[in-house]
C-alpha positions, 0 to 999 in steps of 0.5 A: 161826177165826183164818184167817176173822178174818184174811180179814175184816180183809184184805177190810175193809182193801181196801174202805178203800183203795178209798175213797181210790183210786177205779177211774178208767178213765183211770188204769187205761188208762195203767197197762195201756199202761205195762205193755204198753210194758214188755213190748214193750221186752223184745223183740228187735224194736226197731220202736217207741219208746214215749217218743216214740211213734215208728216206727223205721227198723228197722221200715222195714227189716223191711218192705222185706225182706219187699217184696223177697221178695214182689215177684215174686209180687205182680207175678204176681198183679196181672197176672192179671185173670180173677177166676176164674183161681185157682179154676179153677187149684186145681180143675184141679190137684186133679183126677185124670187120670180126672177131667180126661179126663172133664171134656174129654168133658163140655165143650160143644164136645166134646159138640157135635162128638160129636153129629154122629156119635153118636145123641142117645139114646146120647150122652145116656146117655154124658154121664150116665155120664161126669158120674156118674163125674166127680162120684163122685170128689168125696167130702167129704174131697176137697171139703174138701181143695180148698176148703182149698187155695184158701183157703190160696192166697187168704191167700197172694195177699192177703199178697203184694198188701199195699201195702208200697210205700205203707207204705215211702214213709212212711219214705223218700219217695224209694223207688221202687215195685218197685225192689229195687236201691234202697238206702233211707234210712229215717227215724224217723217219727211212729208214728201215720202207720203205725197203719192200715198195721200194722192191715192188715198184721196182718190179712193176716199172721195170716190165713196158716195159718202152721203148715201145709205149703206145698209144695202151693202152691209145686208148684201155682204152678210147674205152672201159672205155670212158676215158683215166685214165692217159693222154698220155703226163703225162704217158710219163713223168712218164715213162721217170723219171722211166727210169732215176731212173732205169738206175741210179740204184737209188732204188736198191742202196738205198735198198742195203744200207738200207738192208746192202746187197750190192749184192741185185738185183731187180728180176722182173716177167718175166713170160708172160701170153698167153691168146689167145691160151686157148681162141681158145681152149675153142671156139673149144671145145664147143659142139655147134660147133661140 
């Protein structure tokens, strides 16, 4: 009974206090921003100064180090103009030797050449058998594996193609694009200048499957391009550092403070592209196979 009376007194006191301290949204927002700034100040990443709303040279240095690492990959990806190249690369890389042999036999050129020597009825049956055997190896597990590989590669490409140069030029106007021998002199700048860059970077960075094994990406790029643009051990270190930044909400807190929006959350693209099923439908629909 005494506990019930005590709870009633506490509730009554809280209501009285609320009369003198109204729930002002602006006051609450300032309180939240102050708490975020305090939390950010505990981090080892000294990229931002809340009291002056400034982006510090250490932020520029961080992005320049990333720029040097992804530079070769960026040059590789930007040199490829065919939008279907990477889809075809992933599919070809994922085929078994048997499927590759069957795919060659199912090419229009091969069929037309064989049509000169083989009766049409016999050729038609052979095409149907080859197609059936080719399709049979695409079970649901393999289809999901290929789609996942392509989507992982896609996040890698988007990350490497992030416009690091545009961001870095705000810290040092003399910096030259893809000149990694240049020793930059980064300056402290107004944080609002890099707000949109931080938002864009967070989206591409947190879209990366940071916990996954990336050996398949390294092996595939080396197989088809003759070189791994980012060494596996170097990329592993990049992923580890990104994980720390993501898990500690470093960029998100900075964005919240710079934009004065304590509720801001980075939204990554969760749409995954399916590349195998459309490809299979395309193969089945070819008149040559009818």
